[in-house]
C-alpha positions as CSV (number, residue, x, y, z in Angstrom):
1,X,0.0,0.0,0.0
2,X,1.4,3.4,-0.9
3,X,2.4,5.7,1.9
4,X,0.2,8.7,2.6
5,X,1.8,12.1,2.7
6,X,0.5,15.6,3.1
7,X,1.3,18.8,1.2
8,X,3.2,21.1,3.6
9,X,3.5,24.7,2.7
10,X,7.0,26.0,2.4
11,X,8.5,28.1,5.1
12,X,11.6,30.3,5.0
13,X,14.7,28.5,6.0
14,X,16.7,29.3,9.1
15,X,19.2,32.2,8.8
16,X,22.7,30.9,8.0
17,X,24.0,32.0,11.4
18,X,21.2,30.2,13.4
19,X,22.5,27.3,15.4
20,X,21.3,23.8,14.5
21,X,20.8,21.0,17.1
22,X,24.2,19.6,16.2
23,X,26.1,22.7,17.2
24,X,25.9,21.5,20.8
25,X,27.9,18.3,20.2
26,X,31.5,17.8,21.2
27,X,33.8,16.6,18.4
28,X,33.7,13.0,19.4
29,X,29.9,12.9,19.3
30,X,29.7,14.9,16.1
31,X,32.2,12.9,14.1
32,X,30.7,9.7,15.3
33,X,27.3,10.8,13.9
34,X,29.1,11.7,10.6
35,X,30.9,8.3,10.5
36,X,27.7,6.4,11.2
37,X,26.2,8.0,8.1
38,X,29.3,7.7,5.8
39,X,29.7,11.5,5.7
40,X,26.8,11.6,3.2
41,X,26.5,15.4,3.3
42,X,24.8,17.3,0.5
43,X,27.1,19.9,-1.1
44,X,24.8,22.7,-0.2
45,X,25.0,21.7,3.5
46,X,28.8,21.5,3.6
47,X,29.1,25.1,5.1
48,X,26.8,24.0,7.9
49,X,28.9,20.9,8.5
50,X,32.1,22.8,8.5
51,X,30.8,25.3,11.1
52,X,29.5,22.5,13.3
53,X,32.9,20.8,13.1
54,X,34.7,24.0,14.3
55,X,32.2,24.6,17.1
56,X,32.4,21.0,18.2
57,X,36.1,21.4,18.9
58,X,35.4,24.5,21.0
59,X,32.7,22.5,22.8
60,X,35.2,19.7,23.6
61,X,37.7,22.2,25.1
62,X,35.1,24.0,27.2
63,X,33.6,20.6,28.3
64,X,36.9,19.4,29.5
65,X,37.4,22.6,31.5
66,X,33.9,22.5,32.9
67,X,34.4,18.9,34.0
68,X,37.5,19.7,36.0
69,X,35.8,22.6,37.7
70,X,32.3,21.3,38.3
71,X,32.2,17.5,38.1
72,X,32.8,16.7,41.7
73,X,30.4,19.3,43.1
74,X,27.7,18.4,40.6
75,X,27.9,14.7,41.4
76,X,27.5,15.6,45.1
77,X,24.3,17.6,44.4
78,X,21.2,16.2,46.0
79,X,17.9,16.5,44.0
80,X,15.6,17.4,47.0
81,X,12.4,17.9,45.0
82,X,11.5,15.3,42.4
83,X,11.2,16.5,38.8
84,X,8.0,17.3,37.2
85,X,7.7,15.9,33.7
86,X,5.3,17.4,31.1
87,X,4.6,14.5,28.6
88,X,2.3,13.9,25.7
89,X,2.6,13.5,21.9
90,X,4.2,16.2,19.9
91,X,1.9,19.1,19.1
92,X,-0.6,18.4,21.9
93,X,0.2,21.5,23.9
94,X,3.2,20.4,25.9
95,X,5.3,23.4,25.1
96,X,2.5,25.8,26.1
97,X,2.0,24.0,29.4
98,X,5.7,24.0,30.0
99,X,5.8,27.8,29.4
100,X,3.0,28.3,31.9
101,X,4.5,26.1,34.6
102,X,8.0,27.7,34.5
103,X,6.5,31.1,35.1
104,X,6.4,30.0,38.7
105,X,9.7,31.2,40.2
106,X,9.7,28.3,42.6
107,X,10.6,26.0,39.7
108,X,13.6,25.8,37.4
109,X,13.9,24.4,33.9
110,X,16.5,23.7,31.1
111,X,17.0,26.7,28.8
112,X,17.8,26.6,25.2
113,X,21.4,27.5,25.9
114,X,21.7,24.8,28.5
115,X,20.3,22.2,26.1
116,X,22.6,23.5,23.3
117,X,25.6,23.4,25.7
118,X,24.9,20.6,28.2
119,X,28.6,19.8,28.4
120,X,29.7,23.2,29.7
121,X,26.8,25.6,30.5
122,X,27.8,25.8,34.1
123,X,31.0,27.4,32.9
124,X,29.9,29.4,29.9
125,X,26.2,30.4,30.3
126,X,26.7,33.7,32.0
127,X,29.0,35.1,29.3
128,X,27.8,33.3,26.2
129,X,24.1,33.0,26.4
130,X,23.2,36.7,26.0
131,X,25.6,37.4,23.1
132,X,24.4,34.3,21.2
133,X,20.8,35.5,21.2
134,X,21.6,37.4,18.0
135,X,22.1,34.1,16.2
136,X,18.6,32.8,17.0
137,X,15.6,33.2,14.7
138,X,12.7,35.0,16.1
139,X,10.4,32.0,15.8
140,X,10.7,28.2,15.6
141,X,11.0,26.6,12.2
142,X,7.6,24.8,12.5
143,X,5.4,27.5,14.0
144,X,5.2,31.0,15.5
145,X,6.4,30.2,19.0
146,X,9.1,32.7,20.1
147,X,12.6,31.3,20.8
148,X,15.6,32.5,22.7
149,X,18.6,31.3,24.6
150,X,17.0,31.8,27.9
151,X,13.6,30.3,27.1
152,X,12.5,26.8,28.2
153,X,13.6,24.0,25.9
154,X,13.2,20.2,25.5
155,X,15.8,18.3,27.4
156,X,15.9,15.8,24.6
157,X,18.2,18.1,22.7
158,X,20.6,18.1,25.7
159,X,20.6,14.3,25.8
160,X,21.3,14.1,22.1
161,X,24.2,16.6,22.4
162,X,25.6,14.6,25.3
163,X,25.9,11.7,22.9
164,X,22.8,9.6,23.7
165,X,20.7,8.2,20.9
166,X,17.5,10.1,20.1
167,X,14.7,9.9,17.5
168,X,15.7,13.5,16.6
169,X,18.8,12.1,14.9
170,X,16.6,11.2,12.0
171,X,16.7,14.8,11.0
172,X,20.4,14.7,10.3
173,X,20.5,12.3,7.4
174,X,16.9,11.8,6.2
175,X,17.8,10.2,2.8
176,X,19.6,7.3,4.6
177,X,16.2,6.4,6.2
178,X,17.7,5.9,9.6
179,X,15.6,4.7,12.5
180,X,16.3,5.5,16.2
181,X,13.1,4.0,17.6
182,X,15.0,2.0,20.2
183,X,15.7,5.4,21.9
184,X,12.0,6.1,22.4
185,X,11.1,3.5,25.1
186,X,14.7,2.4,25.7
187,X,13.3,-1.1,26.1
188,X,15.4,-2.6,23.3
189,X,18.8,-1.2,24.6
190,X,21.4,-3.5,26.1
191,X,22.0,-3.1,29.8
192,X,25.2,-1.1,29.5
193,X,23.7,1.4,27.0
194,X,20.6,1.8,29.1
195,X,22.6,2.4,32.3
196,X,24.7,5.0,30.5
197,X,21.4,6.7,29.4
198,X,20.1,6.8,33.0
199,X,23.4,8.1,34.4
200,X,23.7,10.8,31.8
201,X,20.2,12.0,32.2
202,X,20.5,12.1,36.0
203,X,23.7,14.0,35.7
204,X,22.1,16.6,33.5
205,X,19.3,17.1,36.0
206,X,21.9,17.4,38.8
207,X,23.6,20.1,36.7
208,X,20.3,22.0,36.5
209,X,19.8,21.6,40.2
210,X,23.3,22.7,41.0
211,X,22.7,25.8,38.9
212,X,19.3,26.5,40.6
213,X,18.3,24.3,43.6
214,X,14.5,24.2,42.8
215,X,12.1,21.6,41.4
216,X,13.1,21.0,37.8
217,X,10.3,21.1,35.2
218,X,11.2,19.0,32.2
219,X,9.3,18.7,28.9
220,X,9.9,16.3,26.1
221,X,7.4,14.2,24.2
222,X,9.9,11.4,24.0
223,X,9.6,11.0,27.8
224,X,6.0,9.8,27.3
225,X,7.4,6.4,26.3
226,X,10.1,6.3,29.0
227,X,8.0,6.5,32.1
228,X,9.3,3.1,33.5
229,X,12.9,4.2,33.1
230,X,12.3,7.7,34.5
231,X,10.7,6.2,37.6
232,X,13.8,4.1,38.3
233,X,15.9,7.3,38.3
234,X,13.3,9.5,40.1
235,X,10.8,7.3,42.0
236,X,8.8,10.3,43.3
237,X,8.6,12.1,40.0
238,X,5.4,13.9,39.0
239,X,3.9,13.6,35.5
240,X,1.4,15.9,33.6
241,X,0.1,14.1,30.5
242,X,-1.4,16.4,27.8
243,X,-3.9,14.8,25.4
244,X,-5.5,16.2,22.3
245,X,-7.6,15.2,19.3
246,X,-5.2,13.2,16.9
247,X,-7.1,14.8,13.9
248,X,-5.3,18.0,14.9
249,X,-1.9,16.9,16.3
250,X,-1.0,14.2,13.8
251,X,-1.2,16.5,10.7
252,X,0.6,19.2,12.8
253,X,3.3,16.6,13.6
254,X,3.8,15.9,9.9
255,X,4.4,19.6,9.3
256,X,6.7,19.9,12.3
257,X,8.8,16.9,11.4
258,X,9.1,18.2,7.8
259,X,10.2,21.6,8.8
260,X,12.6,20.5,11.5
261,X,14.2,18.0,9.0
262,X,14.5,20.7,6.3
263,X,16.0,23.2,8.9
264,X,18.4,20.8,10.5
265,X,19.4,18.1,7.9
266,X,22.8,17.7,6.5
267,X,21.2,16.4,3.3
268,X,18.6,17.9,1.0
269,X,15.6,15.7,1.7
270,X,14.3,13.6,-1.3
271,X,11.1,12.2,0.0
272,X,8.2,13.8,1.9
273,X,7.6,12.9,5.6
274,X,4.8,10.4,5.4
275,X,1.7,10.2,7.7
276,X,2.5,6.5,8.0
277,X,5.8,7.2,9.7
278,X,4.3,9.6,12.1
279,X,1.5,7.1,13.0
280,X,4.2,4.4,13.4
281,X,5.9,6.5,16.1
282,X,2.4,7.2,17.7
283,X,1.8,3.5,18.0
284,X,5.2,2.8,19.5
285,X,4.7,5.6,22.0
286,X,1.2,4.8,23.2
287,X,1.5,1.0,23.2
288,X,4.3,1.4,25.7
289,X,2.7,4.4,27.6
290,X,-0.5,2.5,28.3
291,X,1.6,-0.2,30.1
292,X,3.9,2.2,31.9
293,X,1.3,4.6,33.2
294,X,0.1,1.9,35.6
295,X,3.5,2.3,37.4
296,X,2.8,5.9,38.4
297,X,1.1,6.5,41.8
298,X,-2.3,8.2,41.2
299,X,-1.3,11.3,43.2
300,X,1.8,11.7,41.0
301,X,0.0,11.7,37.7
302,X,-2.4,14.2,36.2
303,X,-4.0,14.1,32.7
304,X,-5.3,17.3,31.1
305,X,-7.1,17.7,27.8
306,X,-5.6,20.4,25.5
307,X,-9.1,21.8,24.9
308,X,-9.7,22.3,28.6
309,X,-6.3,23.9,29.0
310,X,-7.2,26.4,26.3
311,X,-10.7,27.2,27.6
312,X,-10.0,27.1,31.3
313,X,-6.2,27.6,31.7
314,X,-6.1,29.0,35.3
315,X,-8.5,26.4,36.7
316,X,-6.7,23.6,35.0
317,X,-3.3,24.9,36.3
318,X,-4.8,25.0,39.8
319,X,-6.0,21.4,39.5
320,X,-2.5,20.3,38.4
321,X,-0.9,22.0,41.5
322,X,-3.5,20.5,43.9
323,X,-3.4,17.0,42.5
324,X,0.4,16.7,42.3
325,X,1.2,18.5,45.5
326,X,3.2,21.3,43.8
327,X,2.4,23.9,46.5
328,X,0.0,26.7,46.8
329,X,-1.1,27.9,43.4
330,X,-1.8,31.5,44.4
331,X,1.9,32.7,44.4
332,X,2.1,31.5,40.8
333,X,-1.2,32.9,39.6
334,X,-0.1,36.5,38.7
335,X,2.8,35.4,36.6
336,X,0.8,32.7,34.8
337,X,-2.1,35.2,34.3
338,X,0.4,37.7,32.8
339,X,1.7,35.0,30.4
340,X,-1.8,34.1,29.3
341,X,-2.7,37.8,28.7
342,X,0.4,38.2,26.5
343,X,-0.7,35.3,24.3
344,X,2.6,33.4,24.9
345,X,3.0,32.6,21.2
346,X,-0.5,31.2,20.8
347,X,-2.0,31.9,17.3
348,X,-4.8,29.9,15.7
349,X,-4.3,28.7,12.2
350,X,-5.7,26.1,9.8
351,X,-4.6,22.7,8.7
352,X,-6.1,20.9,5.6
353,X,-7.0,17.3,6.4
354,X,-7.5,15.1,3.3
355,X,-9.9,12.2,3.5
356,X,-7.1,9.6,3.2
357,X,-5.2,11.1,6.1
358,X,-8.3,11.2,8.3
359,X,-8.9,7.6,7.5
360,X,-5.4,6.6,8.6
361,X,-5.7,8.6,11.8
362,X,-9.0,7.1,12.7
363,X,-7.7,3.6,12.1
364,X,-4.5,4.0,14.1
365,X,-5.7,6.2,16.9
366,X,-9.1,4.7,17.6
367,X,-8.3,3.4,21.1
368,X,-6.6,6.8,22.1
369,X,-9.6,8.7,20.8
370,X,-12.1,6.5,22.6
371,X,-10.1,6.7,25.9
372,X,-10.0,10.5,25.8
373,X,-13.5,11.0,24.5
374,X,-12.8,12.3,21.0
375,X,-15.4,11.6,18.3
376,X,-14.6,8.3,16.6
377,X,-14.8,7.4,12.9
378,X,-18.6,6.7,12.7
379,X,-19.2,10.2,14.2
380,X,-16.9,12.0,11.7
381,X,-17.7,14.7,9.4
382,X,-16.3,14.9,5.8
383,X,-12.7,15.9,5.5
384,X,-12.4,19.6,6.2
385,X,-10.2,22.4,7.4
386,X,-9.5,21.7,11.1
387,X,-8.4,24.4,13.6
388,X,-4.9,23.9,14.9
389,X,-2.5,26.1,16.8
390,X,1.0,27.5,16.3
391,X,2.2,26.1,19.6
392,X,2.6,22.5,20.7
């Protein structure tokens, strides 16, 4: 059966000076990625590869210096308050919820700079983060969310730059059709690799805690399928799971994956990102999550519908605080209200949903839609223009 793809409107490419995900790698991590893909770089992407190579050498030098200064103290850091994980499929509202939560000054979070420089941010953040803001685009490649070196970021980028496997590595060499699905659930990894993943992630969280000894709020859709492993590292961790109608987030995910690949790749992409591939990842994620969610104590897990978060943001935030024992919500209310009033990057737009795409989504996501009370296939309307958002 032929793969189903969507037509994605073109978007301006990132400025030449804008950092790509790979700019945060040390030379050993960077050249290993190149070697694994036979250095199959498109000629037009060679300038990017050359710049990353030079930056990776600087990262290696700064990482070695930072290790000597901070390693012992970071290892001795105690994580007094268990992390709070914002989980859910891409484009379900996890970024928006993350932005709201971190307005509470009692929490800390990984910034874009920290995720781009996980090897040495303790050493360099104060003097490099500000000046590097000029290199950043004003908005993300896939939507209109504002970006900046000091804004909250997915810790998955930090883990990838630290040398761990990640599904985001698919963006680097899309024409080689690589698969990194084993780094979603981590279930297929050998014991040594899995232990290294756990130790590296815990060390990164310790770095964040050493930098700011508060509860760390982490957001990454990839963590949705790693709950069992995360609980082994942080047994008292809290989880907020955001759900949304797949008819909205699956097409949005296709667009996101397309734009991120085009912005980050070291090859000029030949084939479109297929809906089938996105649904394959969805199945991998939620087959495992439905098993792992049973491991989370009920008072450490809260599920929120995106639609409720949009229509009743303050009441939903208060429920999250109450259920997870995050403290009194009132001190956080003014800052979160201010964030909501400013819009925080929220901008409605439209996504075209062809019939064949809708059929695929209904087929794959039926159990998810039924569980979370979204209309199922026999209640559907003809394919139409569905509302979406510019934030995930």
